[in-house]
PDB file with SEQRES, HELIX, SHEET and CRYST1 records, atoms N, CA, C and O in Angstrom:
SEQRES   1 A   82  UNK UNK UNK UNK UNK UNK UNK UNK UNK UNK UNK UNK UNK          
SEQRES   2 A   82  UNK UNK UNK UNK UNK UNK UNK UNK UNK UNK UNK UNK UNK          
SEQRES   3 A   82  UNK UNK UNK UNK UNK UNK UNK UNK UNK UNK UNK UNK UNK          
SEQRES   4 A   82  UNK UNK UNK UNK UNK UNK UNK UNK UNK UNK UNK UNK UNK          
SEQRES   5 A   82  UNK UNK UNK UNK UNK UNK UNK UNK UNK UNK UNK UNK UNK          
SEQRES   6 A   82  UNK UNK UNK UNK UNK UNK UNK UNK UNK UNK UNK UNK UNK          
SEQRES   7 A   82  UNK UNK UNK UNK                                              
HELIX    1 AA1 UNK A   12  UNK A   14  5                                   3    
HELIX    2 AA2 UNK A   53  UNK A   55  5                                   3    
SHEET    1 AA1 3 UNK A  21  UNK A  25  0                                        
SHEET    2 AA1 3 UNK A  28  UNK A  35 -1                                        
SHEET    3 AA1 3 UNK A  38  UNK A  43 -1                                        
SHEET    1 AA2 3 UNK A  58  UNK A  59  0                                        
SHEET    2 AA2 3 UNK A  62  UNK A  64 -1                                        
SHEET    3 AA2 3 UNK A  71  UNK A  73 -1                                        
CRYST1    1.000    1.000    1.000  90.00  90.00  90.00 P 1           1          
ATOM      1  N   UNK A   1      26.782 -81.871   4.844  1.00  0.00           N  
ATOM      2  CA  UNK A   1      26.106 -82.876   4.099  1.00  0.00           C  
ATOM      3  C   UNK A   1      24.671 -82.400   3.859  1.00  0.00           C  
ATOM      4  O   UNK A   1      23.945 -82.167   4.825  1.00  0.00           O  
ATOM      5  N   UNK A   2      24.241 -82.248   2.614  1.00  0.00           N  
ATOM      6  CA  UNK A   2      22.851 -81.810   2.359  1.00  0.00           C  
ATOM      7  C   UNK A   2      21.812 -82.849   2.800  1.00  0.00           C  
ATOM      8  O   UNK A   2      22.042 -84.051   2.667  1.00  0.00           O  
ATOM      9  N   UNK A   3      20.731 -82.411   3.297  1.00  0.00           N  
ATOM     10  CA  UNK A   3      19.622 -83.296   3.679  1.00  0.00           C  
ATOM     11  C   UNK A   3      18.556 -83.200   2.550  1.00  0.00           C  
ATOM     12  O   UNK A   3      18.037 -82.134   2.216  1.00  0.00           O  
ATOM     13  N   UNK A   4      18.287 -84.361   2.015  1.00  0.00           N  
ATOM     14  CA  UNK A   4      17.300 -84.362   0.866  1.00  0.00           C  
ATOM     15  C   UNK A   4      15.888 -84.501   1.408  1.00  0.00           C  
ATOM     16  O   UNK A   4      15.669 -85.002   2.511  1.00  0.00           O  
ATOM     17  N   UNK A   5      14.935 -84.042   0.600  1.00  0.00           N  
ATOM     18  CA  UNK A   5      13.535 -84.137   0.969  1.00  0.00           C  
ATOM     19  C   UNK A   5      13.102 -83.049   1.945  1.00  0.00           C  
ATOM     20  O   UNK A   5      13.767 -82.022   2.082  1.00  0.00           O  
ATOM     21  N   UNK A   6      12.008 -83.280   2.603  1.00  0.00           N  
ATOM     22  CA  UNK A   6      11.448 -82.308   3.529  1.00  0.00           C  
ATOM     23  C   UNK A   6      11.279 -83.049   4.849  1.00  0.00           C  
ATOM     24  O   UNK A   6      10.901 -84.220   4.887  1.00  0.00           O  
ATOM     25  N   UNK A   7      11.567 -82.337   5.919  1.00  0.00           N  
ATOM     26  CA  UNK A   7      11.485 -82.840   7.296  1.00  0.00           C  
ATOM     27  C   UNK A   7      10.715 -81.770   8.095  1.00  0.00           C  
ATOM     28  O   UNK A   7      11.110 -80.604   8.107  1.00  0.00           O  
ATOM     29  N   UNK A   8       9.640 -82.161   8.746  1.00  0.00           N  
ATOM     30  CA  UNK A   8       8.909 -81.276   9.606  1.00  0.00           C  
ATOM     31  C   UNK A   8       9.663 -80.980  10.872  1.00  0.00           C  
ATOM     32  O   UNK A   8      10.021 -81.919  11.583  1.00  0.00           O  
ATOM     33  N   UNK A   9       9.930 -79.729  11.204  1.00  0.00           N  
ATOM     34  CA  UNK A   9      10.662 -79.395  12.428  1.00  0.00           C  
ATOM     35  C   UNK A   9       9.809 -78.708  13.465  1.00  0.00           C  
ATOM     36  O   UNK A   9       9.910 -78.997  14.657  1.00  0.00           O  
ATOM     37  N   UNK A  10       8.936 -77.761  12.993  1.00  0.00           N  
ATOM     38  CA  UNK A  10       8.048 -77.041  13.942  1.00  0.00           C  
ATOM     39  C   UNK A  10       7.052 -76.269  13.124  1.00  0.00           C  
ATOM     40  O   UNK A  10       7.175 -76.137  11.906  1.00  0.00           O  
ATOM     41  N   UNK A  11       6.027 -75.743  13.848  1.00  0.00           N  
ATOM     42  CA  UNK A  11       5.026 -74.854  13.187  1.00  0.00           C  
ATOM     43  C   UNK A  11       5.709 -73.500  12.924  1.00  0.00           C  
ATOM     44  O   UNK A  11       6.576 -73.050  13.673  1.00  0.00           O  
ATOM     45  N   UNK A  12       5.276 -72.886  11.833  1.00  0.00           N  
ATOM     46  CA  UNK A  12       5.828 -71.567  11.424  1.00  0.00           C  
ATOM     47  C   UNK A  12       5.609 -70.530  12.516  1.00  0.00           C  
ATOM     48  O   UNK A  12       6.479 -69.690  12.747  1.00  0.00           O  
ATOM     49  N   UNK A  13       4.486 -70.573  13.180  1.00  0.00           N  
ATOM     50  CA  UNK A  13       4.185 -69.549  14.150  1.00  0.00           C  
ATOM     51  C   UNK A  13       5.023 -69.609  15.440  1.00  0.00           C  
ATOM     52  O   UNK A  13       4.950 -68.688  16.254  1.00  0.00           O  
ATOM     53  N   UNK A  14       5.798 -70.648  15.637  1.00  0.00           N  
ATOM     54  CA  UNK A  14       6.695 -70.626  16.796  1.00  0.00           C  
ATOM     55  C   UNK A  14       8.031 -70.024  16.492  1.00  0.00           C  
ATOM     56  O   UNK A  14       8.817 -69.809  17.415  1.00  0.00           O  
ATOM     57  N   UNK A  15       8.343 -69.734  15.222  1.00  0.00           N  
ATOM     58  CA  UNK A  15       9.569 -69.077  14.890  1.00  0.00           C  
ATOM     59  C   UNK A  15       9.461 -67.593  15.143  1.00  0.00           C  
ATOM     60  O   UNK A  15       8.442 -66.971  14.843  1.00  0.00           O  
ATOM     61  N   UNK A  16      10.535 -67.020  15.705  1.00  0.00           N  
ATOM     62  CA  UNK A  16      10.570 -65.569  15.880  1.00  0.00           C  
ATOM     63  C   UNK A  16      11.532 -64.967  14.885  1.00  0.00           C  
ATOM     64  O   UNK A  16      12.596 -65.527  14.620  1.00  0.00           O  
ATOM     65  N   UNK A  17      11.165 -63.839  14.340  1.00  0.00           N  
ATOM     66  CA  UNK A  17      11.996 -63.137  13.348  1.00  0.00           C  
ATOM     67  C   UNK A  17      13.382 -62.897  13.927  1.00  0.00           C  
ATOM     68  O   UNK A  17      13.493 -62.291  14.993  1.00  0.00           O  
ATOM     69  N   UNK A  18      14.436 -63.345  13.269  1.00  0.00           N  
ATOM     70  CA  UNK A  18      15.818 -63.138  13.695  1.00  0.00           C  
ATOM     71  C   UNK A  18      16.320 -63.924  14.835  1.00  0.00           C  
ATOM     72  O   UNK A  18      17.389 -63.622  15.366  1.00  0.00           O  
ATOM     73  N   UNK A  19      15.596 -64.934  15.246  1.00  0.00           N  
ATOM     74  CA  UNK A  19      16.008 -65.745  16.415  1.00  0.00           C  
ATOM     75  C   UNK A  19      16.210 -67.190  15.944  1.00  0.00           C  
ATOM     76  O   UNK A  19      15.234 -67.891  15.678  1.00  0.00           O  
ATOM     77  N   UNK A  20      17.472 -67.646  15.837  1.00  0.00           N  
ATOM     78  CA  UNK A  20      17.762 -69.011  15.405  1.00  0.00           C  
ATOM     79  C   UNK A  20      17.224 -70.079  16.386  1.00  0.00           C  
ATOM     80  O   UNK A  20      17.250 -69.880  17.601  1.00  0.00           O  
ATOM     81  N   UNK A  21      16.746 -71.193  15.851  1.00  0.00           N  
ATOM     82  CA  UNK A  21      16.271 -72.301  16.671  1.00  0.00           C  
ATOM     83  C   UNK A  21      17.053 -73.543  16.224  1.00  0.00           C  
ATOM     84  O   UNK A  21      17.211 -73.825  15.036  1.00  0.00           O  
ATOM     85  N   UNK A  22      17.522 -74.252  17.221  1.00  0.00           N  
ATOM     86  CA  UNK A  22      18.350 -75.495  16.941  1.00  0.00           C  
ATOM     87  C   UNK A  22      17.460 -76.735  16.965  1.00  0.00           C  
ATOM     88  O   UNK A  22      16.633 -76.917  17.858  1.00  0.00           O  
ATOM     89  N   UNK A  23      17.654 -77.568  15.969  1.00  0.00           N  
ATOM     90  CA  UNK A  23      16.960 -78.868  15.852  1.00  0.00           C  
ATOM     91  C   UNK A  23      18.001 -79.935  15.470  1.00  0.00           C  
ATOM     92  O   UNK A  23      19.136 -79.602  15.130  1.00  0.00           O  
ATOM     93  N   UNK A  24      17.615 -81.200  15.528  1.00  0.00           N  
ATOM     94  CA  UNK A  24      18.424 -82.252  15.011  1.00  0.00           C  
ATOM     95  C   UNK A  24      17.632 -83.025  14.015  1.00  0.00           C  
ATOM     96  O   UNK A  24      16.483 -83.385  14.269  1.00  0.00           O  
ATOM     97  N   UNK A  25      18.243 -83.295  12.851  1.00  0.00           N  
ATOM     98  CA  UNK A  25      17.590 -84.100  11.804  1.00  0.00           C  
ATOM     99  C   UNK A  25      18.487 -85.297  11.512  1.00  0.00           C  
ATOM    100  O   UNK A  25      19.572 -85.127  10.956  1.00  0.00           O  
ATOM    101  N   UNK A  26      18.058 -86.504  11.875  1.00  0.00           N  
ATOM    102  CA  UNK A  26      18.829 -87.687  11.712  1.00  0.00           C  
ATOM    103  C   UNK A  26      20.249 -87.550  12.335  1.00  0.00           C  
ATOM    104  O   UNK A  26      21.243 -87.998  11.763  1.00  0.00           O  
ATOM    105  N   UNK A  27      20.297 -86.914  13.532  1.00  0.00           N  
ATOM    106  CA  UNK A  27      21.589 -86.728  14.228  1.00  0.00           C  
ATOM    107  C   UNK A  27      22.425 -85.552  13.741  1.00  0.00           C  
ATOM    108  O   UNK A  27      23.520 -85.331  14.258  1.00  0.00           O  
ATOM    109  N   UNK A  28      21.933 -84.783  12.749  1.00  0.00           N  
ATOM    110  CA  UNK A  28      22.632 -83.611  12.235  1.00  0.00           C  
ATOM    111  C   UNK A  28      22.065 -82.372  12.828  1.00  0.00           C  
ATOM    112  O   UNK A  28      20.862 -82.151  12.687  1.00  0.00           O  
ATOM    113  N   UNK A  29      22.871 -81.496  13.520  1.00  0.00           N  
ATOM    114  CA  UNK A  29      22.383 -80.297  14.064  1.00  0.00           C  
ATOM    115  C   UNK A  29      22.002 -79.273  12.975  1.00  0.00           C  
ATOM    116  O   UNK A  29      22.790 -79.023  12.063  1.00  0.00           O  
ATOM    117  N   UNK A  30      20.825 -78.695  13.067  1.00  0.00           N  
ATOM    118  CA  UNK A  30      20.325 -77.750  12.078  1.00  0.00           C  
ATOM    119  C   UNK A  30      19.848 -76.495  12.792  1.00  0.00           C  
ATOM    120  O   UNK A  30      19.178 -76.559  13.823  1.00  0.00           O  
ATOM    121  N   UNK A  31      20.220 -75.323  12.205  1.00  0.00           N  
ATOM    122  CA  UNK A  31      19.695 -74.088  12.737  1.00  0.00           C  
ATOM    123  C   UNK A  31      18.634 -73.577  11.753  1.00  0.00           C  
ATOM    124  O   UNK A  31      18.876 -73.426  10.556  1.00  0.00           O  
ATOM    125  N   UNK A  32      17.429 -73.315  12.326  1.00  0.00           N  
ATOM    126  CA  UNK A  32      16.304 -72.848  11.554  1.00  0.00           C  
ATOM    127  C   UNK A  32      16.097 -71.343  11.895  1.00  0.00           C  
ATOM    128  O   UNK A  32      15.969 -70.970  13.061  1.00  0.00           O  
ATOM    129  N   UNK A  33      16.070 -70.504  10.845  1.00  0.00           N  
ATOM    130  CA  UNK A  33      16.021 -69.047  11.076  1.00  0.00           C  
ATOM    131  C   UNK A  33      14.922 -68.425  10.191  1.00  0.00           C  
ATOM    132  O   UNK A  33      14.865 -68.664   8.984  1.00  0.00           O  
ATOM    133  N   UNK A  34      14.077 -67.642  10.814  1.00  0.00           N  
ATOM    134  CA  UNK A  34      13.087 -66.790  10.101  1.00  0.00           C  
ATOM    135  C   UNK A  34      13.674 -65.422  10.020  1.00  0.00           C  
ATOM    136  O   UNK A  34      13.925 -64.789  11.045  1.00  0.00           O  
ATOM    137  N   UNK A  35      13.901 -64.943   8.810  1.00  0.00           N  
ATOM    138  CA  UNK A  35      14.408 -63.586   8.618  1.00  0.00           C  
ATOM    139  C   UNK A  35      13.883 -63.029   7.278  1.00  0.00           C  
ATOM    140  O   UNK A  35      13.802 -63.746   6.280  1.00  0.00           O  
ATOM    141  N   UNK A  36      13.552 -61.808   7.286  1.00  0.00           N  
ATOM    142  CA  UNK A  36      13.058 -61.090   6.094  1.00  0.00           C  
ATOM    143  C   UNK A  36      11.913 -61.891   5.431  1.00  0.00           C  
ATOM    144  O   UNK A  36      11.824 -61.936   4.204  1.00  0.00           O  
ATOM    145  N   UNK A  37      11.028 -62.528   6.251  1.00  0.00           N  
ATOM    146  CA  UNK A  37       9.917 -63.207   5.776  1.00  0.00           C  
ATOM    147  C   UNK A  37      10.164 -64.576   5.212  1.00  0.00           C  
ATOM    148  O   UNK A  37       9.225 -65.188   4.704  1.00  0.00           O  
ATOM    149  N   UNK A  38      11.381 -65.103   5.267  1.00  0.00           N  
ATOM    150  CA  UNK A  38      11.738 -66.432   4.739  1.00  0.00           C  
ATOM    151  C   UNK A  38      12.322 -67.272   5.825  1.00  0.00           C  
ATOM    152  O   UNK A  38      12.869 -66.739   6.791  1.00  0.00           O  
ATOM    153  N   UNK A  39      12.226 -68.572   5.702  1.00  0.00           N  
ATOM    154  CA  UNK A  39      12.769 -69.503   6.652  1.00  0.00           C  
ATOM    155  C   UNK A  39      13.949 -70.208   5.991  1.00  0.00           C  
ATOM    156  O   UNK A  39      13.838 -70.696   4.866  1.00  0.00           O  
ATOM    157  N   UNK A  40      15.101 -70.262   6.708  1.00  0.00           N  
ATOM    158  CA  UNK A  40      16.329 -70.857   6.220  1.00  0.00           C  
ATOM    159  C   UNK A  40      16.769 -71.935   7.184  1.00  0.00           C  
ATOM    160  O   UNK A  40      16.581 -71.809   8.394  1.00  0.00           O  
ATOM    161  N   UNK A  41      17.359 -73.005   6.648  1.00  0.00           N  
ATOM    162  CA  UNK A  41      17.935 -74.076   7.505  1.00  0.00           C  
ATOM    163  C   UNK A  41      19.358 -74.270   7.065  1.00  0.00           C  
ATOM    164  O   UNK A  41      19.629 -74.429   5.874  1.00  0.00           O  
ATOM    165  N   UNK A  42      20.291 -74.260   8.029  1.00  0.00           N  
ATOM    166  CA  UNK A  42      21.707 -74.484   7.730  1.00  0.00           C  
ATOM    167  C   UNK A  42      22.270 -75.434   8.780  1.00  0.00           C  
ATOM    168  O   UNK A  42      21.675 -75.629   9.840  1.00  0.00           O  
ATOM    169  N   UNK A  43      23.408 -76.015   8.478  1.00  0.00           N  
ATOM    170  CA  UNK A  43      24.123 -76.869   9.426  1.00  0.00           C  
ATOM    171  C   UNK A  43      24.494 -75.982  10.591  1.00  0.00           C  
ATOM    172  O   UNK A  43      25.069 -74.908  10.411  1.00  0.00           O  
ATOM    173  N   UNK A  44      24.154 -76.450  11.821  1.00  0.00           N  
ATOM    174  CA  UNK A  44      24.309 -75.578  12.992  1.00  0.00           C  
ATOM    175  C   UNK A  44      25.632 -75.800  13.684  1.00  0.00           C  
ATOM    176  O   UNK A  44      25.690 -76.023  14.893  1.00  0.00           O  
ATOM    177  N   UNK A  45      26.703 -75.736  12.898  1.00  0.00           N  
ATOM    178  CA  UNK A  45      28.045 -75.875  13.404  1.00  0.00           C  
ATOM    179  C   UNK A  45      28.949 -74.917  12.649  1.00  0.00           C  
ATOM    180  O   UNK A  45      28.990 -74.946  11.419  1.00  0.00           O  
ATOM    181  N   UNK A  46      29.672 -74.072  13.362  1.00  0.00           N  
ATOM    182  CA  UNK A  46      30.639 -73.150  12.770  1.00  0.00           C  
ATOM    183  C   UNK A  46      31.786 -73.964  12.200  1.00  0.00           C  
ATOM    184  O   UNK A  46      32.362 -74.810  12.884  1.00  0.00           O  
ATOM    185  N   UNK A  47      32.100 -73.710  10.993  1.00  0.00           N  
ATOM    186  CA  UNK A  47      33.163 -74.514  10.307  1.00  0.00           C  
ATOM    187  C   UNK A  47      34.550 -74.170  10.846  1.00  0.00           C  
ATOM    188  O   UNK A  47      35.503 -74.906  10.591  1.00  0.00           O  
ATOM    189  N   UNK A  48      34.682 -73.079  11.576  1.00  0.00           N  
ATOM    190  CA  UNK A  48      36.012 -72.651  12.129  1.00  0.00           C  
ATOM    191  C   UNK A  48      36.262 -73.240  13.486  1.00  0.00           C  
ATOM    192  O   UNK A  48      37.400 -73.595  13.795  1.00  0.00           O  
ATOM    193  N   UNK A  49      35.208 -73.362  14.343  1.00  0.00           N  
ATOM    194  CA  UNK A  49      35.458 -73.779  15.718  1.00  0.00           C  
ATOM    195  C   UNK A  49      34.426 -74.715  16.319  1.00  0.00           C  
ATOM    196  O   UNK A  49      34.367 -74.896  17.535  1.00  0.00           O  
ATOM    197  N   UNK A  50      33.632 -75.294  15.476  1.00  0.00           N  
ATOM    198  CA  UNK A  50      32.672 -76.351  15.871  1.00  0.00           C  
ATOM    199  C   UNK A  50      31.722 -75.918  17.038  1.00  0.00           C  
ATOM    200  O   UNK A  50      31.415 -76.725  17.915  1.00  0.00           O  
ATOM    201  N   UNK A  51      31.287 -74.695  17.032  1.00  0.00           N  
ATOM    202  CA  UNK A  51      30.291 -74.260  18.043  1.00  0.00           C  
ATOM    203  C   UNK A  51      28.966 -74.015  17.330  1.00  0.00           C  
ATOM    204  O   UNK A  51      28.930 -73.912  16.104  1.00  0.00           O  
ATOM    205  N   UNK A  52      27.890 -73.924  18.083  1.00  0.00           N  
ATOM    206  CA  UNK A  52      26.553 -73.769  17.525  1.00  0.00           C  
ATOM    207  C   UNK A  52      26.291 -72.404  16.970  1.00  0.00           C  
ATOM    208  O   UNK A  52      26.436 -71.412  17.685  1.00  0.00           O  
ATOM    209  N   UNK A  53      25.901 -72.313  15.691  1.00  0.00           N  
ATOM    210  CA  UNK A  53      25.562 -71.044  15.085  1.00  0.00           C  
ATOM    211  C   UNK A  53      24.198 -70.530  15.576  1.00  0.00           C  
ATOM    212  O   UNK A  53      23.905 -69.343  15.436  1.00  0.00           O  
ATOM    213  N   UNK A  54      23.395 -71.374  16.127  1.00  0.00           N  
ATOM    214  CA  UNK A  54      22.058 -70.925  16.625  1.00  0.00           C  
ATOM    215  C   UNK A  54      22.175 -70.053  17.846  1.00  0.00           C  
ATOM    216  O   UNK A  54      21.171 -69.487  18.278  1.00  0.00           O  
ATOM    217  N   UNK A  55      23.314 -69.920  18.410  1.00  0.00           N  
ATOM    218  CA  UNK A  55      23.546 -69.008  19.525  1.00  0.00           C  
ATOM    219  C   UNK A  55      24.060 -67.670  19.081  1.00  0.00           C  
ATOM    220  O   UNK A  55      24.312 -66.788  19.901  1.00  0.00           O  
ATOM    221  N   UNK A  56      24.222 -67.509  17.740  1.00  0.00           N  
ATOM    222  CA  UNK A  56      24.734 -66.251  17.238  1.00  0.00           C  
ATOM    223  C   UNK A  56      23.644 -65.267  16.864  1.00  0.00           C  
ATOM    224  O   UNK A  56      22.458 -65.581  16.965  1.00  0.00           O  
ATOM    225  N   UNK A  57      24.037 -64.079  16.434  1.00  0.00           N  
ATOM    226  CA  UNK A  57      23.086 -63.006  16.077  1.00  0.00           C  
ATOM    227  C   UNK A  57      22.828 -63.012  14.576  1.00  0.00           C  
ATOM    228  O   UNK A  57      23.747 -63.176  13.773  1.00  0.00           O  
ATOM    229  N   UNK A  58      21.540 -62.827  14.204  1.00  0.00           N  
ATOM    230  CA  UNK A  58      21.116 -62.786  12.817  1.00  0.00           C  
ATOM    231  C   UNK A  58      21.042 -61.317  12.369  1.00  0.00           C  
ATOM    232  O   UNK A  58      20.505 -60.457  13.067  1.00  0.00           O  
ATOM    233  N   UNK A  59      21.610 -61.065  11.163  1.00  0.00           N  
ATOM    234  CA  UNK A  59      21.470 -59.759  10.539  1.00  0.00           C  
ATOM    235  C   UNK A  59      21.172 -59.988   9.115  1.00  0.00           C  
ATOM    236  O   UNK A  59      22.013 -60.512   8.385  1.00  0.00           O  
ATOM    237  N   UNK A  60      19.984 -59.613   8.673  1.00  0.00           N  
ATOM    238  CA  UNK A  60      19.572 -59.865   7.294  1.00  0.00           C  
ATOM    239  C   UNK A  60      19.589 -61.348   7.068  1.00  0.00           C  
ATOM    240  O   UNK A  60      18.984 -62.110   7.821  1.00  0.00           O  
ATOM    241  N   UNK A  61      20.296 -61.768   6.005  1.00  0.00           N  
ATOM    242  CA  UNK A  61      20.388 -63.207   5.651  1.00  0.00           C  
ATOM    243  C   UNK A  61      21.728 -63.809   6.071  1.00  0.00           C  
ATOM    244  O   UNK A  61      22.289 -64.682   5.408  1.00  0.00           O  
ATOM    245  N   UNK A  62      22.215 -63.297   7.210  1.00  0.00           N  
ATOM    246  CA  UNK A  62      23.479 -63.864   7.762  1.00  0.00           C  
ATOM    247  C   UNK A  62      23.299 -64.143   9.240  1.00  0.00           C  
ATOM    248  O   UNK A  62      22.454 -63.548   9.909  1.00  0.00           O  
ATOM    249  N   UNK A  63      24.127 -65.080   9.740  1.00  0.00           N  
ATOM    250  CA  UNK A  63      24.190 -65.369  11.183  1.00  0.00           C  
ATOM    251  C   UNK A  63      25.685 -65.242  11.571  1.00  0.00           C  
ATOM    252  O   UNK A  63      26.577 -65.625  10.814  1.00  0.00           O  
ATOM    253  N   UNK A  64      25.913 -64.702  12.749  1.00  0.00           N  
ATOM    254  CA  UNK A  64      27.278 -64.500  13.207  1.00  0.00           C  
ATOM    255  C   UNK A  64      27.630 -65.547  14.235  1.00  0.00           C  
ATOM    256  O   UNK A  64      26.854 -65.814  15.152  1.00  0.00           O  
ATOM    257  N   UNK A  65      28.804 -66.143  14.085  1.00  0.00           N  
ATOM    258  CA  UNK A  65      29.285 -67.112  15.147  1.00  0.00           C  
ATOM    259  C   UNK A  65      29.604 -66.298  16.406  1.00  0.00           C  
ATOM    260  O   UNK A  65      30.344 -65.316  16.352  1.00  0.00           O  
ATOM    261  N   UNK A  66      29.045 -66.717  17.518  1.00  0.00           N  
ATOM    262  CA  UNK A  66      29.183 -65.980  18.748  1.00  0.00           C  
ATOM    263  C   UNK A  66      30.596 -66.057  19.288  1.00  0.00           C  
ATOM    264  O   UNK A  66      30.979 -65.218  20.103  1.00  0.00           O  
ATOM    265  N   UNK A  67      31.394 -67.041  18.861  1.00  0.00           N  
ATOM    266  CA  UNK A  67      32.713 -67.212  19.445  1.00  0.00           C  
ATOM    267  C   UNK A  67      33.768 -66.294  18.805  1.00  0.00           C  
ATOM    268  O   UNK A  67      34.572 -65.681  19.507  1.00  0.00           O  
ATOM    269  N   UNK A  68      33.758 -66.209  17.501  1.00  0.00           N  
ATOM    270  CA  UNK A  68      34.805 -65.428  16.840  1.00  0.00           C  
ATOM    271  C   UNK A  68      34.313 -64.394  15.825  1.00  0.00           C  
ATOM    272  O   UNK A  68      35.110 -63.691  15.204  1.00  0.00           O  
ATOM    273  N   UNK A  69      33.045 -64.315  15.673  1.00  0.00           N  
ATOM    274  CA  UNK A  69      32.466 -63.227  14.798  1.00  0.00           C  
ATOM    275  C   UNK A  69      32.369 -63.499  13.318  1.00  0.00           C  
ATOM    276  O   UNK A  69      31.955 -62.610  12.574  1.00  0.00           O  
ATOM    277  N   UNK A  70      32.723 -64.657  12.857  1.00  0.00           N  
ATOM    278  CA  UNK A  70      32.602 -64.960  11.414  1.00  0.00           C  
ATOM    279  C   UNK A  70      31.141 -65.051  11.083  1.00  0.00           C  
ATOM    280  O   UNK A  70      30.349 -65.575  11.866  1.00  0.00           O  
ATOM    281  N   UNK A  71      30.767 -64.528   9.889  1.00  0.00           N  
ATOM    282  CA  UNK A  71      29.386 -64.549   9.432  1.00  0.00           C  
ATOM    283  C   UNK A  71      29.143 -65.636   8.370  1.00  0.00           C  
ATOM    284  O   UNK A  71      30.002 -65.934   7.541  1.00  0.00           O  
ATOM    285  N   UNK A  72      27.958 -66.199   8.436  1.00  0.00           N  
ATOM    286  CA  UNK A  72      27.569 -67.265   7.486  1.00  0.00           C  
ATOM    287  C   UNK A  72      26.298 -66.851   6.746  1.00  0.00           C  
ATOM    288  O   UNK A  72      25.375 -66.301   7.346  1.00  0.00           O  
ATOM    289  N   UNK A  73      26.256 -67.118   5.450  1.00  0.00           N  
ATOM    290  CA  UNK A  73      25.133 -66.820   4.599  1.00  0.00           C  
ATOM    291  C   UNK A  73      24.028 -67.803   4.884  1.00  0.00           C  
ATOM    292  O   UNK A  73      24.262 -69.002   4.736  1.00  0.00           O  
ATOM    293  N   UNK A  74      22.847 -67.393   5.278  1.00  0.00           N  
ATOM    294  CA  UNK A  74      21.736 -68.310   5.568  1.00  0.00           C  
ATOM    295  C   UNK A  74      21.202 -68.941   4.327  1.00  0.00           C  
ATOM    296  O   UNK A  74      20.567 -69.990   4.431  1.00  0.00           O  
ATOM    297  N   UNK A  75      21.406 -68.384   3.144  1.00  0.00           N  
ATOM    298  CA  UNK A  75      20.927 -68.975   1.905  1.00  0.00           C  
ATOM    299  C   UNK A  75      21.735 -70.129   1.470  1.00  0.00           C  
ATOM    300  O   UNK A  75      21.208 -71.056   0.855  1.00  0.00           O  
ATOM    301  N   UNK A  76      23.070 -70.113   1.781  1.00  0.00           N  
ATOM    302  CA  UNK A  76      23.942 -71.192   1.345  1.00  0.00           C  
ATOM    303  C   UNK A  76      24.617 -71.947   2.442  1.00  0.00           C  
ATOM    304  O   UNK A  76      25.108 -73.055   2.224  1.00  0.00           O  
ATOM    305  N   UNK A  77      24.657 -71.362   3.645  1.00  0.00           N  
ATOM    306  CA  UNK A  77      25.402 -71.947   4.766  1.00  0.00           C  
ATOM    307  C   UNK A  77      26.851 -71.727   4.714  1.00  0.00           C  
ATOM    308  O   UNK A  77      27.552 -72.166   5.626  1.00  0.00           O  
ATOM    309  N   UNK A  78      27.382 -71.061   3.691  1.00  0.00           N  
ATOM    310  CA  UNK A  78      28.793 -70.838   3.520  1.00  0.00           C  
ATOM    311  C   UNK A  78      29.282 -69.597   4.339  1.00  0.00           C  
ATOM    312  O   UNK A  78      28.575 -68.604   4.508  1.00  0.00           O  
ATOM    313  N   UNK A  79      30.548 -69.736   4.833  1.00  0.00           N  
ATOM    314  CA  UNK A  79      31.123 -68.598   5.553  1.00  0.00           C  
ATOM    315  C   UNK A  79      31.360 -67.407   4.623  1.00  0.00           C  
ATOM    316  O   UNK A  79      31.747 -67.597   3.470  1.00  0.00           O  
ATOM    317  N   UNK A  80      31.135 -66.189   5.105  1.00  0.00           N  
ATOM    318  CA  UNK A  80      31.398 -65.023   4.319  1.00  0.00           C  
ATOM    319  C   UNK A  80      32.792 -64.431   4.690  1.00  0.00           C  
ATOM    320  O   UNK A  80      33.295 -63.556   3.986  1.00  0.00           O  
ATOM    321  N   UNK A  81      33.370 -64.885   5.729  1.00  0.00           N  
ATOM    322  CA  UNK A  81      34.681 -64.426   6.191  1.00  0.00           C  
ATOM    323  C   UNK A  81      35.694 -65.631   6.014  1.00  0.00           C  
ATOM    324  O   UNK A  81      35.292 -66.787   6.145  1.00  0.00           O  
ATOM    325  N   UNK A  82      36.945 -65.357   5.728  1.00  0.00           N  
ATOM    326  CA  UNK A  82      37.906 -66.442   5.610  1.00  0.00           C  
ATOM    327  C   UNK A  82      38.123 -67.184   6.920  1.00  0.00           C  
ATOM    328  O   UNK A  82      38.911 -68.128   6.971  1.00  0.00           O  
TER     329      UNK A  82                                                      
END                                                                             
């Protein structure tokens, strides 16, 4: 479910390059990621197994699910693997 508007989550300087941070916005888990100089926010739940994506590894503009290795595009939140 898309979140409309803007919600303050943290200061930019507390984000580490390539390290996802988990937040909740109105009860919705969100993963915030700084990568390649941009900040991305996606739903922090793997669509395949309902685990937190913020525990996965970031590579470029993707994050990998730690449980089964599926990758998600940080720009869209969509899975790149079936």
